VEXFILUM-94130 format. One record per atom (N, C-alpha, C): residue in three letters; x, y negated, z negated; residue number from 1. Coordinates in nm, 2 decimals. Layout:
% VEXFILUM-94130
(node ALA; (X; Y; Z); NUM)
...
***
This chain:
% VEXFILUM-94130
(node MET; (0.08; 0.12; 0.00); 1)
(node MET; (0.00; 0.00; 0.00); 1)
(node MET; (0.09; -0.12; 0.00); 1)
(node ASP; (0.19; -0.13; -0.09); 2)
(node ASP; (0.27; -0.25; -0.10); 2)
(node ASP; (0.34; -0.28; 0.03); 2)
(node GLU; (0.39; -0.18; 0.10); 3)
(node GLU; (0.46; -0.20; 0.23); 3)
(node GLU; (0.37; -0.27; 0.33); 3)
(node GLU; (0.25; -0.22; 0.34); 4)
(node GLU; (0.16; -0.28; 0.44); 4)
(node GLU; (0.12; -0.42; 0.41); 4)
(node VAL; (0.10; -0.45; 0.28); 5)
(node VAL; (0.07; -0.58; 0.24); 5)
(node VAL; (0.19; -0.67; 0.27); 5)
(node ARG; (0.31; -0.63; 0.23); 6)
(node ARG; (0.43; -0.70; 0.25); 6)
(node ARG; (0.45; -0.74; 0.40); 6)
(node GLU; (0.42; -0.64; 0.49); 7)
(node GLU; (0.43; -0.67; 0.63); 7)
(node GLU; (0.34; -0.77; 0.68); 7)
(node LEU; (0.21; -0.77; 0.63); 8)
(node LEU; (0.11; -0.87; 0.66); 8)
(node LEU; (0.15; -1.01; 0.62); 8)
(node VAL; (0.20; -1.01; 0.49); 9)
(node VAL; (0.24; -1.14; 0.44); 9)
(node VAL; (0.36; -1.20; 0.52); 9)
(node GLN; (0.46; -1.12; 0.55); 10)
(node GLN; (0.57; -1.16; 0.63); 10)
(node GLN; (0.53; -1.21; 0.77); 10)
(node ARG; (0.45; -1.13; 0.83); 11)
(node ARG; (0.41; -1.16; 0.97); 11)
(node ARG; (0.34; -1.30; 0.98); 11)
(node TYR; (0.26; -1.34; 0.88); 12)
(node TYR; (0.19; -1.46; 0.89); 12)
(node TYR; (0.25; -1.57; 0.80); 12)
(node GLY; (0.36; -1.54; 0.73); 13)
(node GLY; (0.43; -1.64; 0.65); 13)
(node GLY; (0.35; -1.69; 0.53); 13)
(node PHE; (0.27; -1.60; 0.46); 14)
(node PHE; (0.19; -1.64; 0.35); 14)
(node PHE; (0.28; -1.66; 0.23); 14)
(node ASP; (0.24; -1.76; 0.14); 15)
(node ASP; (0.32; -1.78; 0.02); 15)
(node ASP; (0.30; -1.68; -0.09); 15)
(node ALA; (0.38; -1.69; -0.20); 16)
(node ALA; (0.37; -1.59; -0.30); 16)
(node ALA; (0.23; -1.59; -0.37); 16)
(node GLN; (0.17; -1.71; -0.39); 17)
(node GLN; (0.04; -1.72; -0.45); 17)
(node GLN; (-0.07; -1.64; -0.37); 17)
(node LEU; (-0.07; -1.66; -0.24); 18)
(node LEU; (-0.17; -1.59; -0.16); 18)
(node LEU; (-0.14; -1.44; -0.16); 18)
(node GLU; (-0.01; -1.41; -0.15); 19)
(node GLU; (0.02; -1.26; -0.16); 19)
(node GLU; (-0.03; -1.20; -0.29); 19)
(node ALA; (-0.01; -1.27; -0.40); 20)
(node ALA; (-0.05; -1.22; -0.53); 20)
(node ALA; (-0.20; -1.20; -0.53); 20)
(node ARG; (-0.28; -1.29; -0.48); 21)
(node ARG; (-0.43; -1.28; -0.47); 21)
(node ARG; (-0.46; -1.16; -0.38); 21)
(node LEU; (-0.39; -1.14; -0.27); 22)
(node LEU; (-0.42; -1.03; -0.18); 22)
(node LEU; (-0.40; -0.90; -0.25); 22)
(node VAL; (-0.28; -0.88; -0.32); 23)
(node VAL; (-0.25; -0.76; -0.39); 23)
(node VAL; (-0.35; -0.73; -0.50); 23)
(node GLU; (-0.38; -0.83; -0.57); 24)
(node GLU; (-0.48; -0.81; -0.68); 24)
(node GLU; (-0.61; -0.77; -0.63); 24)
(node ASN; (-0.66; -0.83; -0.52); 25)
(node ASN; (-0.79; -0.79; -0.47); 25)
(node ASN; (-0.79; -0.65; -0.41); 25)
(node LEU; (-0.68; -0.61; -0.34); 26)
(node LEU; (-0.67; -0.48; -0.27); 26)
(node LEU; (-0.65; -0.37; -0.38); 26)
(node ARG; (-0.59; -0.40; -0.49); 27)
(node ARG; (-0.57; -0.29; -0.59); 27)
(node ARG; (-0.71; -0.25; -0.65); 27)
(node GLY; (-0.80; -0.34; -0.65); 28)
(node GLY; (-0.93; -0.31; -0.70); 28)
(node GLY; (-1.02; -0.24; -0.60); 28)
(node ARG; (-0.97; -0.23; -0.47); 29)
(node ARG; (-1.04; -0.17; -0.36); 29)
(node ARG; (-0.97; -0.05; -0.30); 29)
(node ALA; (-0.90; 0.03; -0.39); 30)
(node ALA; (-0.82; 0.14; -0.34); 30)
(node ALA; (-0.89; 0.23; -0.25); 30)
(node ARG; (-1.02; 0.26; -0.27); 31)
(node ARG; (-1.10; 0.35; -0.19); 31)
(node ARG; (-1.11; 0.31; -0.05); 31)
(node THR; (-1.12; 0.18; -0.03); 32)
(node THR; (-1.14; 0.12; 0.11); 32)
(node THR; (-1.02; 0.05; 0.16); 32)
(node PHE; (-0.90; 0.08; 0.11); 33)
(node PHE; (-0.78; 0.00; 0.15); 33)
(node PHE; (-0.76; 0.01; 0.30); 33)
(node THR; (-0.76; 0.12; 0.36); 34)
(node THR; (-0.73; 0.13; 0.50); 34)
(node THR; (-0.83; 0.05; 0.58); 34)
(node GLU; (-0.96; 0.06; 0.55); 35)
(node GLU; (-1.06; -0.02; 0.63); 35)
(node GLU; (-1.05; -0.17; 0.60); 35)
(node ASP; (-1.01; -0.20; 0.47); 36)
(node ASP; (-1.00; -0.34; 0.44); 36)
(node ASP; (-0.88; -0.40; 0.52); 36)
(node MET; (-0.77; -0.33; 0.53); 37)
(node MET; (-0.65; -0.38; 0.60); 37)
(node MET; (-0.68; -0.39; 0.75); 37)
(node GLN; (-0.76; -0.30; 0.80); 38)
(node GLN; (-0.80; -0.31; 0.94); 38)
(node GLN; (-0.88; -0.44; 0.97); 38)
(node ALA; (-0.98; -0.46; 0.88); 39)
(node ALA; (-1.06; -0.58; 0.89); 39)
(node ALA; (-0.98; -0.71; 0.87); 39)
(node LEU; (-0.89; -0.71; 0.78); 40)
(node LEU; (-0.81; -0.83; 0.75); 40)
(node LEU; (-0.72; -0.85; 0.87); 40)
(node ARG; (-0.65; -0.75; 0.93); 41)
(node ARG; (-0.57; -0.77; 1.04); 41)
(node ARG; (-0.64; -0.82; 1.16); 41)
(node GLY; (-0.76; -0.77; 1.18); 42)
(node GLY; (-0.85; -0.82; 1.29); 42)
(node GLY; (-0.89; -0.97; 1.27); 42)
(node ALA; (-0.92; -1.00; 1.15); 43)
(node ALA; (-0.96; -1.14; 1.12); 43)
(node ALA; (-0.85; -1.23; 1.14); 43)
(node LEU; (-0.73; -1.19; 1.09); 44)
(node LEU; (-0.61; -1.28; 1.10); 44)
(node LEU; (-0.57; -1.29; 1.25); 44)
(node ARG; (-0.57; -1.18; 1.32); 45)
(node ARG; (-0.53; -1.19; 1.46); 45)
(node ARG; (-0.62; -1.28; 1.54); 45)
(node ALA; (-0.75; -1.29; 1.51); 46)
(node ALA; (-0.84; -1.38; 1.58); 46)
(node ALA; (-0.85; -1.52; 1.53); 46)
(node ALA; (-0.78; -1.54; 1.42); 47)
(node ALA; (-0.79; -1.68; 1.35); 47)
(node ALA; (-0.70; -1.78; 1.41); 47)
(node ALA; (-0.75; -1.90; 1.42); 48)
(node ALA; (-0.67; -2.01; 1.46); 48)
(node ALA; (-0.58; -2.06; 1.34); 48)
(node ASN; (-0.63; -2.03; 1.22); 49)
(node ASN; (-0.57; -2.07; 1.10); 49)
(node ASN; (-0.56; -1.94; 1.01); 49)
(node PRO; (-0.46; -1.85; 1.02); 50)
(node PRO; (-0.46; -1.73; 0.94); 50)
(node PRO; (-0.46; -1.75; 0.79); 50)
(node ARG; (-0.40; -1.85; 0.74); 51)
(node ARG; (-0.40; -1.88; 0.60); 51)
(node ARG; (-0.54; -1.91; 0.55); 51)
(node GLY; (-0.61; -1.99; 0.62); 52)
(node GLY; (-0.75; -2.02; 0.59); 52)
(node GLY; (-0.84; -1.90; 0.60); 52)
(node ALA; (-0.82; -1.82; 0.70); 53)
(node ALA; (-0.90; -1.70; 0.72); 53)
(node ALA; (-0.87; -1.60; 0.61); 53)
(node LEU; (-0.75; -1.59; 0.57); 54)
(node LEU; (-0.72; -1.49; 0.45); 54)
(node LEU; (-0.78; -1.55; 0.33); 54)
(node SER; (-0.77; -1.68; 0.30); 55)
(node SER; (-0.84; -1.74; 0.18); 55)
(node SER; (-0.99; -1.71; 0.18); 55)
(node LEU; (-1.05; -1.72; 0.30); 56)
(node LEU; (-1.19; -1.69; 0.31); 56)
(node LEU; (-1.22; -1.55; 0.28); 56)
(node LYS; (-1.15; -1.46; 0.34); 57)
(node LYS; (-1.17; -1.31; 0.31); 57)
(node LYS; (-1.14; -1.28; 0.17); 57)
(node LEU; (-1.05; -1.34; 0.10); 58)
(node LEU; (-1.02; -1.31; -0.04); 58)
(node LEU; (-1.14; -1.37; -0.13); 58)
(node ARG; (-1.19; -1.48; -0.09); 59)
(node ARG; (-1.31; -1.53; -0.16); 59)
(node ARG; (-1.43; -1.44; -0.15); 59)
(node GLU; (-1.44; -1.38; -0.03); 60)
(node GLU; (-1.55; -1.28; -0.01); 60)
(node GLU; (-1.52; -1.16; -0.10); 60)
(node MET; (-1.40; -1.11; -0.10); 61)
(node MET; (-1.37; -1.00; -0.19); 61)
(node MET; (-1.40; -1.03; -0.33); 61)
(node GLU; (-1.36; -1.15; -0.38); 62)
(node GLU; (-1.38; -1.19; -0.52); 62)
(node GLU; (-1.52; -1.20; -0.55); 62)
(node GLY; (-1.60; -1.25; -0.45); 63)
(node GLY; (-1.75; -1.26; -0.47); 63)
(node GLY; (-1.83; -1.14; -0.44); 63)
(node GLY; (-1.76; -1.03; -0.40); 64)
(node GLY; (-1.83; -0.91; -0.37); 64)
(node GLY; (-1.91; -0.91; -0.24); 64)
(node THR; (-1.88; -1.00; -0.15); 65)
(node THR; (-1.95; -1.00; -0.02); 65)
(node THR; (-1.87; -0.95; 0.10); 65)
(node PHE; (-1.74; -0.92; 0.07); 66)
(node PHE; (-1.65; -0.87; 0.18); 66)
(node PHE; (-1.70; -0.73; 0.23); 66)
(node ARG; (-1.71; -0.72; 0.36); 67)
(node ARG; (-1.74; -0.59; 0.41); 67)
(node ARG; (-1.64; -0.55; 0.52); 67)
(node ALA; (-1.57; -0.44; 0.49); 68)
(node ALA; (-1.48; -0.39; 0.59); 68)
(node ALA; (-1.55; -0.31; 0.69); 68)
(node ARG; (-1.52; -0.32; 0.82); 69)
(node ARG; (-1.58; -0.24; 0.92); 69)
(node ARG; (-1.48; -0.15; 0.97); 69)
(node GLY; (-1.51; -0.02; 0.97); 70)
(node GLY; (-1.42; 0.08; 1.01); 70)
(node GLY; (-1.39; 0.09; 1.16); 70)
(node ARG; (-1.48; 0.03; 1.24); 71)
(node ARG; (-1.46; 0.03; 1.38); 71)
(node ARG; (-1.50; -0.10; 1.44); 71)
(node SER; (-1.46; -0.12; 1.56); 72)
(node SER; (-1.49; -0.25; 1.63); 72)
(node SER; (-1.64; -0.24; 1.67); 72)
(node PRO; (-1.70; -0.36; 1.68); 73)
(node PRO; (-1.84; -0.36; 1.72); 73)
(node PRO; (-1.85; -0.31; 1.87); 73)
(node PRO; (-1.96; -0.25; 1.91); 74)
(node PRO; (-1.97; -0.20; 2.05); 74)
(node PRO; (-1.96; -0.32; 2.15); 74)
(node ALA; (-1.91; -0.29; 2.26); 75)
(node ALA; (-1.90; -0.39; 2.37); 75)
(node ALA; (-2.03; -0.42; 2.42); 75)
(node ARG; (-2.05; -0.54; 2.47); 76)
(node ARG; (-2.18; -0.58; 2.52); 76)
(node ARG; (-2.21; -0.49; 2.64); 76)
(node SER; (-2.33; -0.44; 2.65); 77)
(node SER; (-2.37; -0.35; 2.75); 77)
(node SER; (-2.44; -0.42; 2.87); 77)
(node ARG; (-2.49; -0.54; 2.84); 78)
(node ARG; (-2.56; -0.61; 2.94); 78)
(node ARG; (-2.49; -0.73; 2.99); 78)
(node SER; (-2.50; -0.76; 3.12); 79)
(node SER; (-2.43; -0.88; 3.17); 79)
(node SER; (-2.52; -1.01; 3.13); 79)
(node ARG; (-2.47; -1.12; 3.15); 80)
(node ARG; (-2.54; -1.24; 3.12); 80)
(node ARG; (-2.67; -1.25; 3.21); 80)
(node ALA; (-2.65; -1.21; 3.33); 81)
(node ALA; (-2.76; -1.21; 3.43); 81)
(node ALA; (-2.87; -1.12; 3.38); 81)
(node ALA; (-2.84; -1.00; 3.33); 82)
(node ALA; (-2.94; -0.91; 3.29); 82)
(node ALA; (-3.01; -0.96; 3.16); 82)
(node ALA; (-2.93; -1.02; 3.07); 83)
(node ALA; (-2.99; -1.08; 2.95); 83)
(node ALA; (-3.09; -1.19; 2.99); 83)
(node ARG; (-3.05; -1.28; 3.08); 84)
(node ARG; (-3.13; -1.39; 3.13); 84)
(node ARG; (-3.26; -1.33; 3.19); 84)
(node ALA; (-3.25; -1.23; 3.27); 85)
(node ALA; (-3.37; -1.17; 3.33); 85)
(node ALA; (-3.46; -1.12; 3.23); 85)
(node GLY; (-3.41; -1.05; 3.12); 86)
(node GLY; (-3.49; -1.00; 3.01); 86)
(node GLY; (-3.57; -1.11; 2.94); 86)
(node ARG; (-3.50; -1.23; 2.92); 87)
(node ARG; (-3.56; -1.34; 2.85); 87)
(node ARG; (-3.67; -1.40; 2.94); 87)
(node GLU; (-3.64; -1.40; 3.07); 88)
(node GLU; (-3.74; -1.46; 3.16); 88)
(node GLU; (-3.87; -1.37; 3.17); 88)
(node ARG; (-3.85; -1.24; 3.17); 89)
(node ARG; (-3.96; -1.15; 3.17); 89)
(node ARG; (-4.05; -1.17; 3.04); 89)
(node ALA; (-3.98; -1.19; 2.93); 90)
(node ALA; (-4.05; -1.21; 2.80); 90)
(node ALA; (-4.13; -1.33; 2.80); 90)
(node ARG; (-4.09; -1.43; 2.88); 91)
(node ARG; (-4.16; -1.56; 2.89); 91)
(node ARG; (-4.27; -1.55; 2.99); 91)
(node GLY; (-4.28; -1.44; 3.06); 92)
(node GLY; (-4.39; -1.43; 3.16); 92)
(node GLY; (-4.35; -1.48; 3.30); 92)
(node ARG; (-4.22; -1.48; 3.32); 93)
(node ARG; (-4.17; -1.53; 3.45); 93)
(node ARG; (-4.11; -1.41; 3.53); 93)
(node GLU; (-4.10; -1.42; 3.65); 94)
(node GLU; (-4.04; -1.33; 3.74); 94)
(node GLU; (-3.89; -1.36; 3.74); 94)
(node PRO; (-3.80; -1.27; 3.71); 95)
(node PRO; (-3.66; -1.31; 3.71); 95)
(node PRO; (-3.61; -1.38; 3.83); 95)
(node GLY; (-3.55; -1.49; 3.81); 96)
(node GLY; (-3.50; -1.57; 3.93); 96)
(node GLY; (-3.60; -1.66; 3.99); 96)
(node GLY; (-3.73; -1.65; 3.95); 97)
(node GLY; (-3.84; -1.72; 4.01); 97)
(node GLY; (-3.88; -1.84; 3.93); 97)
(node SER; (-4.00; -1.89; 3.96); 98)
(node SER; (-4.05; -2.00; 3.88); 98)
(node SER; (-4.16; -1.95; 3.79); 98)
(node PRO; (-4.20; -2.02; 3.69); 99)
(node PRO; (-4.30; -1.98; 3.59); 99)
(node PRO; (-4.43; -1.94; 3.66); 99)
(node GLU; (-4.50; -1.84; 3.61); 100)
(node GLU; (-4.63; -1.80; 3.67); 100)
(node GLU; (-4.73; -1.91; 3.63); 100)
(node ARG; (-4.82; -1.94; 3.72); 101)
(node ARG; (-4.93; -2.04; 3.70); 101)
(node ARG; (-5.06; -1.97; 3.69); 101)
(node SER; (-5.15; -2.01; 3.61); 102)
(node SER; (-5.28; -1.95; 3.60); 102)
(node SER; (-5.38; -2.03; 3.67); 102)
***
């Protein structure tokens, strides 16, 4: 556990205070450590501000609202055009056409 946390801290250049909070929170979540680390890595990779993102995730852990996801969300199966056509049908329109008139 310590090695993975140390690598994460070094990769993003987090300070000792943030590292201590991370270690403290993860020690209390030993059962979900692997999933937690995956979720944290994904959040940090996508973040414009990794320090802020980690602070947010640590607050979620401390508040009991952090949820690690063991897998990535499914890819979108519909194109934008298909989604738009579905919305138009729901509004009573023919896809790509004008509104129906009564």
